[in-house]
Structure formats: structure tokens, C-alpha cells
C-alpha positions as CSV (number, residue, x, y, z in Angstrom):
1,M,10.7,17.6,18.7
2,S,8.0,14.9,17.4
3,A,8.2,12.6,14.3
4,H,4.7,13.1,14.1
5,S,3.8,16.6,14.6
6,L,6.0,20.1,13.8
7,P,6.1,22.3,17.2
8,A,3.9,24.8,17.0
9,G,4.7,28.7,18.1
10,S,2.6,31.4,18.2
11,P,3.9,33.9,15.3
12,A,4.4,36.8,18.2
13,A,6.4,34.3,20.1
14,Q,8.4,33.8,17.2
15,G,9.0,37.3,15.7
16,V,6.0,37.3,13.1
17,D,4.1,39.7,12.8
18,A,0.7,38.8,11.6
19,R,-0.6,41.6,9.9
20,G,2.5,40.9,7.5
21,V,0.9,37.4,6.9
22,H,-2.3,39.0,6.8
23,A,-1.1,41.5,4.3
24,F,0.6,38.3,1.9
25,L,-2.8,36.8,2.2
26,D,-4.8,39.7,1.1
27,A,-2.2,40.2,-1.8
28,V,-2.2,36.2,-3.0
29,E,-5.9,35.9,-3.0
30,A,-6.4,39.6,-4.5
31,A,-4.3,38.4,-7.6
32,P,-6.0,37.4,-10.7
33,D,-3.3,35.1,-11.7
34,I,-2.2,33.3,-8.7
35,E,-4.5,30.9,-7.1
36,P,-3.1,29.8,-4.2
37,H,-3.1,26.0,-2.7
38,S,-1.3,26.2,0.8
39,L,1.0,28.2,2.9
40,M,3.5,27.2,5.7
41,I,5.6,29.3,8.1
42,L,8.4,27.9,10.2
43,R,10.2,30.8,12.4
44,H,12.8,29.3,15.1
45,G,12.0,25.9,14.2
46,S,8.1,26.4,15.1
47,L,5.4,25.9,13.2
48,V,4.0,29.7,13.3
49,A,1.1,29.7,10.3
50,S,-0.2,27.1,8.5
51,G,-3.1,27.4,6.2
52,W,-4.8,24.9,3.0
53,W,-7.6,27.1,0.7
54,A,-10.4,24.3,0.5
55,P,-10.5,22.4,-1.3
56,Y,-7.2,21.4,-0.8
57,T,-6.4,20.3,2.7
58,P,-2.9,19.4,4.9
59,D,-3.2,15.9,3.9
60,T,-3.3,16.0,0.5
61,P,-0.1,15.2,-1.5
62,Q,1.0,17.5,-4.3
63,L,2.8,16.7,-8.1
64,L,5.9,18.9,-6.9
65,Y,7.5,19.3,-10.3
66,S,10.8,20.1,-9.9
67,L,10.6,20.9,-6.7
68,S,11.2,16.9,-6.7
69,K,15.3,18.0,-7.7
70,S,16.0,19.2,-4.1
71,F,14.9,15.5,-2.4
72,T,16.9,14.0,-5.3
73,S,19.7,16.3,-4.0
74,A,19.0,15.1,-0.6
75,A,19.2,11.6,-2.2
76,A,22.9,12.7,-3.4
77,G,24.1,13.7,0.3
78,F,23.2,10.4,1.3
79,A,25.0,8.7,-1.2
80,V,27.9,10.7,-1.2
81,A,27.9,10.1,2.7
82,E,28.0,6.7,2.8
83,G,30.6,6.3,-0.3
84,L,28.5,5.3,-3.1
85,L,28.3,8.1,-4.9
86,R,31.5,10.4,-5.9
87,L,31.2,14.0,-7.1
88,D,33.9,14.2,-9.3
89,D,33.9,10.9,-10.7
90,P,32.7,11.4,-14.6
91,V,29.4,10.6,-15.2
92,V,29.8,7.7,-18.2
93,S,31.9,5.9,-15.6
94,Y,28.5,5.5,-13.7
95,F,27.5,3.6,-17.3
96,P,30.3,1.5,-18.3
97,E,27.8,0.0,-21.1
98,F,27.7,3.2,-23.1
99,D,31.5,3.3,-22.6
100,S,31.9,2.4,-26.5
101,D,28.8,4.5,-27.4
102,I,29.8,7.8,-25.7
103,T,32.9,9.5,-27.6
104,D,32.9,13.1,-27.6
105,P,35.3,14.7,-25.6
106,R,33.0,16.8,-23.6
107,S,30.5,14.0,-22.9
108,R,33.5,11.8,-21.2
109,A,34.6,14.7,-19.3
110,M,31.2,15.4,-17.8
111,L,31.2,14.8,-13.3
112,V,28.9,13.8,-11.5
113,R,29.4,17.7,-9.9
114,H,28.3,18.8,-13.4
115,V,25.0,17.4,-13.6
116,A,23.5,17.9,-10.2
117,S,24.6,21.6,-10.6
118,M,23.1,22.1,-14.1
119,A,26.6,22.5,-15.9
120,S,26.4,19.8,-18.3
121,G,27.8,21.8,-20.5
122,H,25.0,22.6,-23.1
123,L,23.6,25.9,-23.7
124,C,19.4,24.7,-23.3
125,E,17.0,22.1,-22.4
126,T,17.9,18.9,-24.0
127,Y,14.8,16.8,-22.8
128,E,12.9,15.3,-26.1
129,K,16.4,15.3,-27.4
130,A,17.3,13.0,-25.7
131,F,14.2,11.2,-24.6
132,T,14.3,11.0,-28.6
133,L,17.5,9.6,-29.2
134,D,16.7,6.9,-27.0
135,R,13.6,6.1,-25.2
136,N,14.4,2.8,-23.5
137,E,17.8,4.8,-21.4
138,P,17.5,8.4,-21.5
139,V,20.8,9.0,-20.0
140,R,22.6,7.2,-23.4
141,G,20.2,9.4,-25.4
142,F,21.9,12.4,-23.0
143,L,25.2,11.6,-23.3
144,L,25.5,11.1,-27.1
145,L,24.0,15.2,-27.6
146,P,27.6,16.7,-27.2
147,P,28.0,19.2,-24.5
148,D,28.5,22.4,-26.5
149,R,30.7,23.9,-24.2
150,E,33.2,22.9,-21.7
151,P,30.8,21.6,-18.4
152,G,31.7,23.5,-15.3
153,T,31.5,26.8,-17.7
154,V,27.8,27.5,-19.0
155,F,24.1,26.9,-17.1
156,A,20.9,25.6,-18.8
157,Y,18.1,24.3,-16.9
158,N,18.3,20.6,-18.2
159,Q,15.9,18.0,-17.1
160,P,18.2,15.3,-18.8
161,A,20.6,16.2,-15.7
162,S,18.5,15.8,-13.1
163,Y,17.3,12.5,-14.1
164,T,21.0,11.3,-15.1
165,L,21.6,12.1,-11.0
166,A,18.5,10.6,-10.2
167,T,19.8,7.0,-12.2
168,I,23.3,7.0,-10.8
169,I,22.1,7.2,-7.5
170,Q,19.4,4.2,-8.4
171,R,22.0,2.4,-9.4
172,V,24.9,2.8,-6.6
173,T,21.9,2.0,-4.3
174,G,20.1,-0.6,-5.7
175,Q,16.7,1.0,-4.6
176,S,14.3,3.6,-6.0
177,L,14.7,7.3,-4.8
178,T,11.7,6.4,-2.5
179,Q,13.2,3.6,-1.2
180,Y,16.5,4.9,-1.0
181,L,14.9,7.8,0.8
182,R,12.8,6.3,2.8
183,P,14.9,5.0,5.8
184,R,17.2,7.8,5.7
185,L,14.8,11.2,5.4
186,F,11.3,10.8,5.0
187,D,10.8,8.0,8.5
188,P,13.4,10.0,10.6
189,L,11.6,13.5,9.6
190,G,7.8,12.2,9.8
191,I,7.1,12.2,6.1
192,G,4.3,9.8,5.8
193,E,3.5,9.0,2.0
194,A,5.4,9.9,-0.9
195,A,5.5,8.7,-3.9
196,W,7.1,9.2,-7.0
197,L,6.2,9.3,-11.1
198,Q,8.5,6.4,-13.1
199,Y,9.7,5.9,-16.2
200,P,11.0,3.5,-17.1
201,A,8.9,1.3,-14.8
202,G,10.9,0.9,-11.9
203,R,13.3,4.3,-12.0
204,D,11.7,7.2,-9.7
205,L,12.0,10.4,-12.1
206,G,13.8,12.5,-9.6
207,F,14.2,15.9,-12.4
208,S,9.8,16.4,-11.2
209,G,6.9,13.4,-10.3
210,L,7.5,13.3,-6.9
211,H,4.0,13.6,-4.7
212,A,4.2,14.8,-1.5
213,T,2.3,17.0,1.1
214,T,3.1,20.6,2.3
215,D,4.1,19.2,5.6
216,A,6.9,17.0,3.7
217,I,8.1,20.5,2.5
218,A,8.5,22.2,5.6
219,R,10.3,20.1,6.8
220,L,12.7,18.8,4.5
221,G,13.2,23.2,4.2
222,L,13.4,22.7,7.6
223,L,16.1,19.8,8.2
224,Y,18.5,22.2,5.6
225,L,17.5,25.6,7.7
226,Q,19.2,23.7,10.6
227,N,21.9,21.7,8.5
228,G,20.7,18.4,8.2
229,V,19.9,18.0,11.8
230,W,16.5,17.2,13.1
231,E,15.6,16.2,16.8
232,G,19.6,16.2,17.7
233,K,20.2,14.0,15.4
234,R,22.7,14.1,12.2
235,L,20.9,13.3,9.1
236,L,23.2,14.9,6.1
237,P,26.6,16.3,6.9
238,A,26.8,20.0,7.1
239,S,29.6,20.4,4.7
240,W,26.8,18.7,2.1
241,I,23.7,21.3,3.1
242,A,26.9,23.9,2.6
243,E,28.0,22.9,-0.6
244,A,24.5,21.7,-2.2
245,T,22.9,25.3,-1.3
246,R,25.5,28.2,-2.9
247,S,26.8,28.9,-6.7
248,H,28.0,26.5,-8.4
249,I,27.4,28.2,-11.4
250,S,26.1,31.6,-12.6
251,N,23.1,31.7,-14.5
252,A,22.5,35.9,-14.4
253,E,21.5,37.0,-17.4
254,G,22.8,40.5,-16.9
255,A,23.5,42.4,-14.0
256,A,20.6,45.0,-13.9
257,E,17.9,42.4,-14.7
258,G,19.6,39.7,-12.5
259,A,19.1,41.9,-9.9
260,K,15.0,41.7,-9.8
261,S,14.7,38.0,-11.0
262,D,15.0,34.5,-8.6
263,W,16.4,32.8,-11.4
264,Q,19.7,34.8,-12.0
265,Q,20.5,34.3,-8.2
266,G,22.9,31.0,-9.4
267,Y,22.4,27.4,-8.7
268,G,23.4,24.7,-6.4
269,F,23.1,21.0,-6.3
270,Q,19.2,20.7,-7.3
271,F,18.7,24.6,-5.3
272,W,18.6,28.1,-6.5
273,M,19.7,30.5,-4.9
274,S,17.2,33.0,-4.2
275,R,17.4,37.1,-3.7
276,H,17.1,35.9,-0.3
277,G,18.3,32.5,1.0
278,Y,17.8,29.6,-1.3
279,R,15.1,27.3,-2.3
280,G,13.5,23.8,-4.0
281,D,11.2,25.2,-6.6
282,G,8.7,23.4,-8.9
283,A,6.4,24.5,-11.5
284,Y,2.8,26.6,-11.3
285,G,4.0,28.1,-7.4
286,Q,5.4,24.9,-5.5
287,F,7.6,26.3,-3.4
288,C,10.5,25.5,-0.4
289,L,11.9,29.2,0.5
290,V,14.8,28.5,2.8
291,L,15.9,31.7,4.4
292,P,18.7,31.1,7.4
293,E,19.3,35.1,7.4
294,Y,15.9,35.1,8.9
295,D,15.8,31.8,10.6
296,A,12.3,31.2,8.4
297,V,11.4,28.7,6.6
298,I,8.2,29.1,3.8
299,V,6.5,27.2,2.1
300,T,3.7,27.4,-1.0
301,T,1.3,25.2,-3.2
302,A,-0.1,26.9,-5.9
303,A,-1.5,27.0,-9.4
304,T,-0.1,29.8,-11.6
305,E,2.4,30.8,-14.4
306,Q,3.9,34.1,-12.3
307,M,6.0,32.7,-10.5
308,Q,8.3,35.4,-9.6
309,A,5.4,37.3,-8.7
310,L,4.3,34.8,-5.9
311,L,8.0,35.0,-4.8
312,D,7.6,39.4,-4.8
313,V,4.5,38.7,-2.8
314,V,6.6,36.8,-0.1
315,W,9.0,38.9,-0.1
316,E,7.4,42.1,-0.2
317,H,5.4,41.0,2.3
318,L,6.7,38.2,4.7
319,L,10.2,39.2,5.1
320,P,9.3,42.8,6.8
321,A,6.8,40.6,9.2
322,F,10.2,38.7,10.7
323,G,11.8,40.6,13.3
324,A,12.1,40.3,17.4
325,P,9.3,38.6,19.8
326,L,6.2,40.6,19.6
327,D,4.3,41.9,23.1
328,A,1.0,41.5,23.5
329,R,-0.2,40.6,20.3
330,R,-2.1,37.5,21.2
331,D,-5.9,38.7,19.8
332,E,-3.7,39.3,16.1
333,D,-2.4,35.7,16.5
334,V,-5.9,34.5,17.4
335,A,-7.3,36.7,14.1
336,L,-4.9,35.6,11.9
337,Q,-5.4,31.6,13.1
338,Q,-9.3,32.1,12.5
339,R,-8.5,33.5,8.8
340,L,-6.2,30.8,7.8
341,S,-8.3,27.7,9.4
342,G,-10.9,29.5,6.7
343,L,-9.4,29.4,3.9
344,E,-11.4,28.8,0.6
345,L,-11.2,29.1,-3.0
346,P,-14.1,30.4,-4.4
347,P,-16.7,27.8,-6.5
348,L,-17.5,28.6,-10.1
349,A,-19.6,31.6,-10.3
350,A,-22.5,30.2,-11.8
351,K,-26.6,29.1,-11.5
352,P,-26.8,26.0,-10.3
353,V,-29.8,24.9,-12.1
354,P,-30.2,24.9,-16.4
355,L,-31.6,28.2,-16.9
356,A,-33.6,26.5,-19.4
357,D,-35.7,23.2,-19.3
358,P,-33.6,21.1,-17.6
359,D,-35.0,18.0,-19.5
360,L,-33.1,19.3,-22.2
361,W,-29.9,18.7,-20.2
362,S,-30.0,15.5,-18.4
363,G,-28.4,13.1,-20.9
364,A,-27.4,15.8,-23.3
365,E,-24.0,14.2,-24.6
366,F,-21.7,16.5,-26.5
367,A,-18.5,15.9,-28.9
368,P,-15.0,18.2,-28.9
369,E,-15.7,21.9,-30.7
370,G,-13.7,21.5,-34.2
371,G,-13.9,17.3,-33.6
372,A,-10.6,17.0,-31.2
373,C,-10.0,18.5,-28.0
374,T,-6.6,20.3,-28.1
375,D,-6.1,20.6,-24.5
376,Q,-6.9,16.8,-23.6
377,P,-6.7,14.8,-26.9
378,T,-8.0,12.1,-25.1
379,L,-10.8,13.3,-24.2
380,T,-13.3,12.8,-26.8
381,A,-16.8,12.8,-25.3
382,V,-18.8,14.7,-22.7
383,A,-22.5,13.6,-21.2
384,V,-25.0,15.4,-18.5
385,A,-26.8,13.6,-16.4
386,A,-29.0,14.6,-13.8
387,E,-29.3,13.2,-10.0
388,D,-32.0,12.8,-7.4
389,G,-32.4,16.4,-6.3
390,A,-30.1,19.3,-7.2
391,A,-27.0,17.2,-8.1
392,W,-25.4,16.6,-11.6
393,T,-23.6,14.6,-13.1
394,V,-20.3,15.2,-15.8
395,C,-19.1,11.6,-17.7
396,L,-15.8,12.9,-19.3
397,T,-15.0,9.9,-21.9
398,E,-11.9,8.8,-23.1
399,G,-11.8,5.9,-25.6
400,E,-12.8,2.8,-23.0
401,S,-12.9,5.1,-19.8
402,R,-15.1,7.3,-18.1
403,L,-15.0,9.4,-15.1
404,D,-17.8,10.2,-13.9
405,L,-18.5,14.1,-11.6
406,R,-20.4,15.0,-9.3
407,F,-21.7,18.5,-9.2
408,N,-24.5,20.0,-6.7
409,G,-24.0,24.1,-7.9
410,T,-23.8,25.7,-4.8
411,G,-19.7,24.9,-3.8
412,W,-16.9,22.0,-4.2
413,T,-18.5,18.8,-4.5
414,I,-15.2,16.9,-3.7
415,D,-14.6,12.5,-4.1
416,T,-10.8,11.8,-2.1
417,R,-13.1,8.5,-1.6
418,P,-9.8,5.4,-1.5
419,D,-11.6,4.1,-4.4
420,A,-12.2,6.9,-6.5
421,P,-10.3,7.2,-10.2
422,V,-8.6,10.7,-9.4
423,P,-9.4,12.3,-6.4
424,T,-11.2,15.3,-7.8
425,A,-13.3,18.5,-6.5
426,V,-15.8,19.8,-9.3
427,S,-17.5,23.5,-9.0
428,G,-20.4,23.9,-12.2
429,G,-23.3,25.5,-13.2
430,W,-25.3,27.2,-16.0
431,T,-23.7,30.8,-17.1
432,A,-26.3,31.5,-19.8
433,P,-29.4,29.4,-21.0
434,D,-27.2,27.0,-23.5
435,T,-24.0,26.9,-21.8
436,L,-22.9,24.5,-19.1
437,I,-19.0,25.0,-17.4
438,V,-17.6,22.4,-15.3
439,D,-14.4,23.4,-13.2
440,V,-12.4,20.4,-12.3
441,A,-9.9,20.5,-10.1
442,F,-7.6,17.4,-9.9
443,L,-6.6,17.6,-6.3
444,E,-2.9,15.8,-6.2
445,T,-1.8,18.1,-9.2
446,P,-2.2,21.9,-9.6
447,H,-4.4,22.1,-11.8
448,H,-7.3,22.3,-13.2
449,L,-9.7,21.6,-15.9
450,D,-12.6,23.7,-17.3
451,V,-15.0,22.2,-19.7
452,T,-17.8,24.4,-21.0
453,C,-20.8,22.3,-23.2
454,S,-22.9,23.9,-25.9
455,L,-26.6,22.9,-25.7
456,A,-27.2,24.3,-29.1
457,R,-23.8,22.9,-31.0
458,R,-23.8,19.6,-28.4
459,T,-20.1,20.5,-28.5
460,F,-18.0,20.7,-25.6
461,R,-14.1,22.5,-24.8
462,A,-11.8,21.6,-22.4
463,R,-9.2,23.7,-21.6
464,W,-6.5,23.7,-18.8
465,R,-5.7,26.1,-16.2
466,T,-2.0,25.9,-16.2
467,T,-0.9,23.3,-18.9
468,P,0.5,19.8,-17.4
469,L,3.3,18.5,-17.7
470,H,3.3,15.1,-17.3
471,R,0.6,14.3,-19.7
472,G,-1.6,11.6,-19.9
473,P,-5.1,10.7,-19.4
474,L,-7.2,11.8,-16.8
475,R,-7.1,9.1,-14.4
476,S,-3.3,9.5,-14.4
477,F,-3.9,12.6,-12.4
478,R,-2.7,11.4,-9.7
479,A,0.0,10.4,-7.0
480,P,1.1,6.6,-7.7
481,R,0.0,4.3,-5.9
482,L,1.7,1.2,-3.8
483,S,-0.8,-0.7,-5.4
484,D,0.0,0.5,-8.9
485,G,3.5,-1.1,-9.3
């Protein structure tokens, strides 16, 4: 298996019915509350289907949100295998400088395996409290919050648990997660650029913030499907794969509902158990679905708040497509490949030129409706300018910073230049003589910002379609670059 490209196979030869993939594509494209960005399907070690909805591309790194946790889990597996990390050590033993501060018996009894499996003993998310208690060292803030129950007895999805695990790994290795994983995971799997948001500087978040391509997610899933072996070489112990991907703590809230929800099937070491297989799972539809029963990996990136609905579509259409090799299906396979190569998100449905005098729009400036932009408080002003031909520029101002975005009203205007302040795709146009709408896709995240300008009131509204979980100025909505550090 090449380190540079996954081996390709036809769907039929690998026992994947192209009609099931078509049905999946039909379903996600018809769903009003699911915006698909990418899809990869691997069966029997071969890539049988892949596609990206333009303006998203194979080379675009994506913010993976909590799917980052599964890469942190892999880092923990390497550290355990190298004798640097022990699952049954108390968490506080890795932070001797906090020893006198941490007096609660349950906090002191919390083991590494407990934070790895979201079983710290807390009954709810502690992110805000932990990071408020000690902004300089959130692990200390977390350990100062006494668990509600004995560690290991209850489940609570809890970002500081993962952050603590990530911090321990970085302490015992003396490297960031990215640095530690580069020779052990990224390079052997052929994963190119991958970058993590950090807090504080120099420490990868671990629980979120990793930016990587869809292909990188697929390779992680395939490594786990193959029980830690890549191209005939063992990278992670089979025992670690087994431990990380079995349920350590129950998260079922009721048998009847639990049978339906993929968030009530148990939790492993930074992996969710699913109704089928197990998964790495990130907000808004970033999924790495590992299906040992089908010898398959399915990867999606998307923008949706209806994550269960997206999984339901996978279970409904793709699982029945997996079977024995199929004969005489070449035409169907070719048709699927043609469809996958032409996927595209529709640009904004609007007129490409103003429905009123263009001179009224060129140079127009707009203030936030109501005096402040609730969804993006840093955004203080918007201006519109005409360019040569049919192109326009919308300027988004945040204090001293400006983000100039070009659109031409006929499709996506993509700016992924190396020196672009943030990679974007912009679609815009006029829906009324008084109204301009601009859709800004921040291509290295799942997020779109819709900006609506009213000429009569000289005001604008800006609203996120899905709310970013890492807030900041608009220029921060991109993958970290090596030059940033």
C-alpha cells in the first residue's frame, strides 16, 4: 500500500453496490439541514468511492472538532506502548506541582483511564468552570472541581478530561501531540499537513482543534480497522486498538431511546461506540466510522446540527450496499464515479447585479443592525465596492483588521492563495433592490457566515449557519500554519 495514495478499487469488485451510494448522495443532498462537504468509503482496504462538494477539495484541511480526540487516543496508545504512560496511574501523579492543592479524595483517585474514557466522575461538562478556575493551567482548574461520583462509575462528555489526557501525553513525551504523532502516525500513514489549535501556546488542545484532510481521517480509520497494522508493519498494539474501541463506560439514558441513538451505545478511549461499529466524532458531521463487521470505513465532513440524521442516512443506505463482489456492474461504477467527481454545493440563489442603481451600492457602508453583531461581535462594519466587470468586493471590518472578499454573482469565488488571510469561498448577490446577501464559506472549517446588507437602513446582519465552537476574529477561521508559531 502506497504511503502517498490509498489503493483504489471498483465498488463492485469490493462488494459495494453503487446504487446504495447514489441513494446516500440523494438523501444528503435533499436534506435541508445537512450540508455535505466530503465522503470517502473504503472496503477491504481499498478506496471505492470519494467525493468533495465544491468549493471543498481533497487538499483542504478541515477543523475536525472532537474527532481530534481519536487522534489524541492514538497518541495515548503510542505513549502506553513506549512505557511513557500508564492507564492505572492517578492523574494527579503527573502533576506533582498541584499535589498539595488537590485534596478531594475523588479527584486524587481519578486515573488516566478515567479521563481517557470520559469517566472522571463528574456528571456534566466542566469546560467553562475548569478554564475559568485557572486560565494559565486548566488541568489544575479541572482537578480542583471535585467529581460528583466515584471516578469510573458514570459517563459525562467532558472536554477537560480529554485536555488532561492530552496534557499528560505532552508532558511525558516532551513534545506537542502533532510533533509526537508525526513520525509515529502521520508519516507512516502518508498524512500530510496536520495542525492543532493550541492553548496555552505550545500545547495542542487534544479535545478539539485538529485540522486535517478527509484523507487523513480515512487513514486513521483504516489503521484501526486493520488492528494497528499499516502496509504490513505494526504501528499500534492490537491490544490497544481493542481497548480503545470497546465500551468502558455506559452512556445509555434509557433502553428504548438508547436503541435508537448513536450517542448511547457506550464510550471507549476517545471513541464513541455506534449502533454499528465505532467512530471518531466531531461537531457538525465530522465522522470516522469504523465498521469491522463490514470490513469498511466511512468518512464524512459536513455542516449539520442533525448529526444523528446524518448517521441514520449512512445506516439506511450504505450498510445495505455492502455485500459480496458484484458482477457486470462496470457501467454503474462509472456512473457513480462521474457523479462523485462533479459534486457541488449550490451557490446563493440571487441576482448577480444590483436590482437598483449600481452606483448606490458601490462604496456603500453598513453598520451592525441594533448597534452590535451578536453572532460575531468583532465584526463592526461592512462595505461594498464595485470592481471592473461584474465583480464586487465586500469588506468585513473588525477593528483595525479588514477582510476583503470578492464575488461575481455567478458561482463560488474561491481564494485559497498562500498569502490569503483566510481561505474562503464566496457567493453573493441581490435578492431585492434594497438587499445584498453574501455567503462566506470558511473552507478550513465547517462554517458559513451569511452577511445581509440593507441599503435603505445602511445596516448589516451577520449570522453563522452553524455556531463556531472556537470563537475569534474571522482571520482565525483557518488551520494554524507552521509560520504562526
